[in-house]
N, C-alpha and C positions, 0 to 999 in steps of 0.2 A: 911210165904217165908221160903223155903229149902235152906239152907246152903252148898251152892256149892264149899267152899274154900278146896282144896284140900291139901295144903302143910302143913306138919307139923310145928310147933315152938316150942323151948324150955321152958321151965316154965316161967312164967312171970318174967321180971326182968333179967333172964340170960343173961351174956356179952357171944358174939359172938366175936370172935377174927375175925380182918378185917386185911387185908393189908393196909401199908400206902401208899397214893398216894402223900407223902410229896415231894418227889424228884419231880415228874411231878409236880405241881401244882407251885414248887419254878421254873421249868424250863419254865414255860407257864408265869409266873410273869415276870421271866427276858426276854424270847423273845417278851413279849408284851410291857415291856418298852422302849426295843432297837426300835420295829419297830415305835411307838409312837415319838421317839426321830429323827428317820431316816424321819418320815413324816412330823414331826415339822419344821425340817432342810431344808428339799426339798423345804418346802411352803417358810420359810423367805428366803432362795437363791432365788429360782424364784420371788418372790413380789420386792426384793431389784434389782435383774437383770433387771425388767420391769421398775422400776421408776428412775433407775442409771441416765438416759438421764434428767430427768426433774429438774429444777432449782427450790430452795426451796422459799416459799413463802415469801414476804416481811418482815412479823415480825419474819421468823421462826429464823433469822441468830442472833446472840450478839456482 
């Protein structure tokens, strides 16, 4: 089978400098965490609002 790979690579084991995406990674982490907290907070708020009018079960109170 013929080798059709056309791009050249440096010597084996050579280190190629890449720009760090650490800032983007942390921004995504923070934005993702805030989105999850907002979503969970909304679910809890809506659930509490839905069940606010119901009376607790007989054994639930101390």
